[in-house]
Every structure is written in structure tokens, then in C-alpha cells.
C-alpha positions as CSV (number, residue, x, y, z in Angstrom):
1,X,9.6,48.7,-6.2
2,X,11.5,45.5,-6.6
3,X,14.7,45.9,-8.7
4,X,15.3,42.6,-10.5
5,X,19.0,41.9,-11.3
6,X,18.1,41.7,-15.0
7,X,15.1,41.8,-17.4
8,X,16.6,39.0,-19.5
9,X,15.1,35.6,-18.8
10,X,17.5,32.8,-17.9
11,X,17.9,29.8,-20.3
12,X,15.3,27.8,-18.4
13,X,12.6,30.4,-19.1
14,X,10.7,31.7,-22.1
15,X,8.6,34.8,-22.5
16,X,5.1,33.9,-23.8
17,X,1.4,34.7,-23.7
18,X,-0.9,32.8,-21.4
19,X,-4.3,32.7,-22.9
20,X,-7.2,32.5,-20.5
21,X,-11.0,32.9,-20.4
22,X,-10.4,36.4,-19.0
23,X,-7.9,37.6,-21.6
24,X,-4.2,37.2,-22.4
25,X,-1.4,37.7,-19.9
26,X,2.4,38.1,-20.5
27,X,4.3,35.5,-18.5
28,X,7.8,34.0,-18.0
29,X,7.5,30.3,-18.1
30,X,10.4,28.5,-16.5
31,X,10.7,24.7,-16.9
32,X,13.0,22.1,-15.2
33,X,15.6,20.6,-17.4
34,X,15.3,17.1,-18.8
35,X,16.1,14.5,-16.2
36,X,15.0,16.7,-13.2
37,X,12.2,15.3,-11.2
38,X,9.0,17.4,-11.7
39,X,7.5,18.3,-8.4
40,X,4.8,20.8,-9.4
41,X,3.9,24.1,-10.9
42,X,4.1,27.5,-9.1
43,X,2.2,30.7,-10.1
44,X,3.9,33.9,-8.9
45,X,2.1,37.3,-8.7
46,X,4.2,40.5,-8.5
47,X,3.6,43.5,-6.3
48,X,2.7,47.1,-6.7
49,X,4.6,48.8,-9.6
50,X,6.3,45.5,-10.2
51,X,6.2,42.9,-12.9
52,X,6.9,39.2,-13.7
53,X,10.6,40.0,-13.9
54,X,10.7,40.6,-10.1
55,X,10.9,36.8,-9.7
56,X,13.6,36.4,-12.4
57,X,16.4,35.5,-10.0
58,X,14.2,32.7,-8.5
59,X,13.6,30.9,-11.8
60,X,16.8,28.9,-12.1
61,X,16.9,27.7,-8.5
62,X,13.2,26.8,-8.5
63,X,13.5,24.8,-11.7
64,X,16.6,23.1,-10.4
65,X,14.5,22.0,-7.4
66,X,11.9,20.5,-9.8
67,X,9.3,23.2,-10.0
68,X,7.9,24.8,-13.2
69,X,7.6,28.5,-12.3
70,X,5.2,30.8,-14.2
71,X,5.4,34.5,-13.2
72,X,2.8,36.8,-14.6
73,X,2.1,40.4,-15.4
74,X,-1.4,41.1,-14.2
75,X,-3.8,43.2,-16.1
76,X,-2.4,46.7,-16.6
77,X,1.1,45.6,-15.4
78,X,4.1,46.1,-17.7
79,X,3.6,43.8,-20.8
80,X,-0.1,42.9,-20.1
81,X,-2.3,45.7,-21.4
82,X,-5.3,46.9,-19.4
83,X,-8.2,49.3,-19.7
84,X,-8.1,52.9,-18.6
85,X,-11.0,52.4,-16.2
86,X,-10.1,52.3,-12.5
87,X,-13.1,50.0,-11.9
88,X,-11.5,47.3,-14.1
89,X,-8.9,46.8,-11.4
90,X,-11.2,46.1,-8.4
91,X,-9.6,43.5,-6.2
92,X,-12.2,40.8,-7.1
93,X,-11.6,41.4,-10.8
94,X,-7.8,40.8,-10.3
95,X,-8.5,37.8,-8.1
96,X,-10.7,36.3,-10.8
97,X,-7.9,36.9,-13.3
98,X,-5.7,34.7,-11.1
99,X,-8.3,31.9,-11.0
100,X,-8.5,32.1,-14.8
101,X,-4.7,31.9,-15.0
102,X,-4.7,28.8,-12.8
103,X,-7.4,27.2,-14.9
104,X,-5.4,27.9,-18.1
105,X,-2.3,26.4,-16.7
106,X,-4.2,23.3,-15.5
107,X,-5.9,22.9,-18.9
108,X,-2.8,23.2,-21.0
109,X,-1.0,20.8,-18.7
110,X,2.7,20.1,-19.0
111,X,2.7,17.2,-21.5
112,X,4.8,19.0,-24.2
113,X,7.4,19.6,-21.5
114,X,7.5,15.9,-20.4
115,X,5.7,16.4,-17.0
116,X,2.1,15.4,-17.3
117,X,-0.8,17.6,-16.0
118,X,0.0,20.7,-14.1
119,X,-2.5,19.7,-11.4
120,X,-3.1,21.9,-8.4
121,X,-0.8,24.9,-8.2
122,X,1.4,26.5,-5.6
123,X,0.3,30.1,-5.5
124,X,2.7,32.9,-4.3
125,X,2.0,36.6,-4.1
126,X,4.5,39.3,-3.3
127,X,3.2,42.4,-1.4
128,X,0.1,43.6,-3.4
129,X,0.3,40.2,-5.2
130,X,-0.1,38.5,-1.8
131,X,-3.4,40.3,-1.1
132,X,-4.7,39.5,-4.6
133,X,-3.6,35.9,-4.1
134,X,-5.5,35.9,-0.7
135,X,-8.6,37.2,-2.4
136,X,-8.3,34.5,-5.1
137,X,-8.2,31.6,-2.7
138,X,-11.0,33.1,-0.7
139,X,-13.1,33.0,-3.8
140,X,-12.0,29.4,-4.7
141,X,-9.1,27.5,-3.1
142,X,-9.7,24.4,-5.2
143,X,-7.1,25.1,-7.8
144,X,-4.3,25.5,-5.3
145,X,-2.1,23.2,-3.3
146,X,-0.6,25.9,-1.1
147,X,-0.5,29.7,-0.6
148,X,2.6,31.7,0.1
149,X,2.4,35.3,1.2
150,X,5.7,37.1,0.6
151,X,6.2,40.4,2.4
152,X,2.4,40.8,2.3
153,X,0.5,41.8,5.4
154,X,-2.8,41.2,7.0
155,X,-4.5,44.6,6.2
156,X,-3.6,48.1,5.0
157,X,0.0,49.3,4.5
158,X,1.6,51.5,7.2
159,X,0.6,55.2,7.3
160,X,3.8,56.5,5.7
161,X,3.2,54.2,2.7
162,X,-0.5,55.2,2.5
163,X,0.7,58.8,2.2
164,X,3.1,57.8,-0.6
165,X,0.3,55.9,-2.4
166,X,-2.0,58.9,-2.1
167,X,0.7,61.3,-3.5
168,X,1.3,58.9,-6.4
169,X,-2.4,58.8,-7.2
170,X,-2.6,62.6,-7.2
171,X,0.4,62.8,-9.4
172,X,-0.9,60.2,-11.9
173,X,-4.1,62.2,-12.2
174,X,-2.3,65.4,-13.2
175,X,1.0,64.3,-14.9
176,X,2.2,62.0,-17.6
177,X,3.8,58.7,-16.6
178,X,7.2,60.0,-17.6
179,X,6.8,63.2,-15.6
180,X,5.8,61.1,-12.6
181,X,8.8,58.8,-13.1
182,X,11.1,61.9,-13.1
183,X,9.5,63.2,-9.9
184,X,9.9,59.9,-8.1
185,X,13.5,59.6,-9.1
186,X,14.2,63.1,-7.8
187,X,12.6,62.2,-4.4
188,X,14.6,58.9,-3.9
189,X,18.3,58.2,-3.6
190,X,19.8,56.3,-6.6
191,X,20.5,52.6,-6.1
192,X,24.1,51.8,-5.1
193,X,25.4,51.0,-8.6
194,X,24.1,54.4,-9.9
195,X,25.3,56.4,-6.9
196,X,28.8,55.0,-7.5
197,X,29.0,55.7,-11.2
198,X,26.6,58.6,-11.7
199,X,25.0,56.7,-14.5
200,X,21.9,54.7,-15.0
201,X,23.6,51.5,-16.3
202,X,23.1,49.5,-19.5
203,X,19.7,47.9,-19.0
204,X,20.8,45.1,-16.6
205,X,21.0,44.8,-12.8
206,X,17.7,46.7,-12.3
207,X,19.1,49.7,-14.1
208,X,17.2,53.0,-14.2
209,X,16.5,52.7,-17.9
210,X,15.1,49.2,-17.6
211,X,12.9,50.2,-14.6
212,X,11.8,53.4,-16.4
213,X,10.8,51.3,-19.5
214,X,8.7,49.0,-17.3
215,X,7.1,52.0,-15.5
216,X,6.0,53.6,-18.7
217,X,4.0,50.5,-19.8
218,X,2.0,50.3,-16.5
219,X,-1.6,51.5,-16.7
220,X,-2.1,54.6,-14.5
221,X,-5.6,53.4,-13.7
222,X,-4.1,50.1,-12.4
223,X,-1.7,52.0,-10.2
224,X,-4.4,54.3,-8.8
225,X,-6.8,51.4,-8.1
226,X,-4.2,49.1,-6.5
227,X,-2.7,51.9,-4.5
228,X,-6.1,52.6,-3.0
229,X,-6.5,48.8,-2.3
230,X,-3.3,48.7,-0.4
231,X,-4.3,51.7,1.7
232,X,-7.8,50.4,2.6
233,X,-7.4,46.6,2.7
234,X,-9.3,45.1,5.6
235,X,-8.0,42.4,7.8
236,X,-9.1,39.1,6.3
237,X,-6.8,36.8,8.2
238,X,-9.6,35.0,10.1
239,X,-11.3,34.2,6.8
240,X,-8.0,32.9,5.3
241,X,-7.2,30.9,8.5
242,X,-10.5,29.0,8.1
243,X,-9.3,27.5,4.7
244,X,-7.7,24.0,5.0
245,X,-4.8,25.1,2.8
246,X,-1.1,25.0,3.8
247,X,0.2,28.5,4.2
248,X,3.6,30.1,4.2
249,X,4.5,33.6,5.4
250,X,7.9,34.7,4.1
251,X,9.6,38.1,4.4
252,X,12.9,39.8,4.9
253,X,14.2,40.7,8.3
254,X,13.2,44.4,7.7
255,X,10.1,45.7,6.0
256,X,8.9,49.3,5.7
257,X,5.5,48.4,4.2
258,X,4.3,45.9,6.9
259,X,6.5,45.7,10.0
260,X,8.0,42.2,10.6
261,X,6.3,41.7,14.0
262,X,3.0,42.2,12.2
263,X,3.9,39.5,9.7
264,X,5.0,37.3,12.6
265,X,1.6,37.7,14.3
266,X,-0.2,37.1,11.0
267,X,1.6,33.8,10.6
268,X,0.6,32.7,14.1
269,X,-3.0,33.6,13.4
270,X,-2.9,31.6,10.1
271,X,-1.0,28.7,11.7
272,X,1.3,29.2,8.8
273,X,4.9,28.2,8.2
274,X,7.1,31.2,8.8
275,X,10.4,32.1,7.1
276,X,12.5,35.2,7.7
277,X,15.3,35.7,5.1
278,X,18.3,37.3,6.7
279,X,19.8,40.2,4.9
280,X,16.6,40.9,2.9
281,X,14.1,43.7,3.2
282,X,10.7,44.0,1.4
283,X,11.8,42.0,-1.7
284,X,13.6,38.9,-0.6
285,X,13.0,37.6,-4.1
286,X,15.6,40.1,-5.4
287,X,17.6,40.8,-2.2
288,X,18.4,37.1,-1.4
289,X,17.1,35.0,-4.2
290,X,19.0,31.8,-3.5
291,X,18.0,31.7,0.1
292,X,14.4,32.6,-0.8
293,X,14.1,29.9,-3.4
294,X,15.5,27.3,-1.0
295,X,12.9,28.2,1.6
296,X,10.1,28.1,-0.9
297,X,11.1,24.8,-2.4
298,X,11.5,23.3,1.1
299,X,8.0,24.4,2.1
300,X,6.5,23.0,-1.1
301,X,8.3,19.7,-0.7
302,X,7.1,19.3,2.9
303,X,3.5,20.0,1.9
304,X,3.7,17.4,-0.8
């Protein structure tokens, strides 16, 4: 799970509800300051067990580069409620949610923020969000100017992670969300700031209490369904490569979910721009946000 440095939005961003034809979604909407040239709008999709706050450290550098950045909780994630039915989280349903989000952003435009129409969007998905983003553009690439896959591989996650996803699904079927959280915490070492102090912090810096509060609002059905998707996802790289859409594969230099050489190979198959963020692992958005934002903005500028 990504550990955002804080759950408090920066001054450039506001928490709001994005109303779409497929329901309401909680978003953080970050807008460039007056006087900054507006270069476009970015829609960011978080990964498994994550939320819109996973991108919070990217918002200030992206808006400084001229991009409006909208990061979203998908259905059943954190502050966007979802049904208890596992079938409601089929990948195509989640992909159609993304298309509805893109349509809503295009329809509302940017006029009250001084930027004109939102136009075609840059779409970015992290991990699970990347596979949902891929499914969305394969349904309809029309709303999007580019696609960025961040730490998101060509097919199913590695066997060790599949085992973890299956264990999580079994636990969610038998235990409460809080009981599952306590079991996960017992199985994993604490993050560095907690190991040093023996405490869970004060709600900032991805503290245990803030992460727990997020976890408790996730839908168990969403976690079960998307965990299965990650474990069974087929290779759709050839389908994606056939789309005339500029593509970017970005990751850290280490990844325990999809090995980096596998991501390198996927980028070659896609004829995609490839970025490796030094010093980052599965979540470059939180591990090295300044370097990650610079790489993203550079790609979007080059693709117009």
C-alpha cells in the first residue's frame, strides 16, 4: 500500500465530489495558480488498497508545471461508497466509471478556474489503477490524450503477491475490516518512523492511524474483486499497442509486484516512453514525488 506523506491536501487542491452519469466520486482537484500557463488536465487512478491521497505529493509540482490534476477514489475506495456486491467491481464496470469521470471533467470544463475547456485528458493509473486505465482506453480511447502506466504490469501480479491477495480475500470473508487490519499490521514490519518511536504518529506522514482510517472505509467487496483481478489479469499489451495513443511506462528501480525487467519489456512492446525513478520502489508517487512529477510533466509536454 502507498503511504502518502499526509492526508491533508496542499493549498492548490480542494476535496470535492465529482458528479458523473455513473455516480458520485470523491476527488482532490488541484489547479494551477493564476498566471501559470495551463497545459492540460490529468486524471489519476490509485492502486489496490489505495486512495486519491496516494498522489497528494505530486499535486503541487504538477500544478506548478501547468497541469490541473484530479485524483479520484474509485467506487468502493476510501471516501467513495460502493455496493457490497463483488460483481459491481468487475473490471469493465470500473473502466466505465473512468470514462464517466473523464466525460464529467470535460463537460464541466475549466472556465471558472480561468482555463477554458478541459479537453482530452492525460490518464494515469498506478498499479491496479493502471490496469483499470488500460481497460478504459481499450473501451474508448477518445477522451484521452495520453496513457501513463505507473508500476503497473502487462498481466497478473507475481505468485507471491497472488498468494497475499488470496489470503486477504479469505480474511475479508471471515473477519471484520478492523480485525483484518490488525492481522496485516502484525505480519508486516512498521514503517521507519514508527519503528524508531514505537508510536503510530499524529495522522501525518502516512501514519498508522491515518492509514487505518482509510482502510476501514474501503469496501471489502471491492478489495476481494480487485484482488482477484490482479491475480488473473490476462496480457493485453498487444491490444493496447494497437491504439494510436502516446504511452508512458514509469516505475521505481525496484518492484515486488511486477519485476522491473517485465515493465521494461512491456514498454518495448508498447513502443512507450520509459522512465525509471531512482531510489523508488512500487510507489514512485510517494517515494520520489518531485522526480516523478518532473518525469510525468516532461512526457506530457513532449506529447503536446
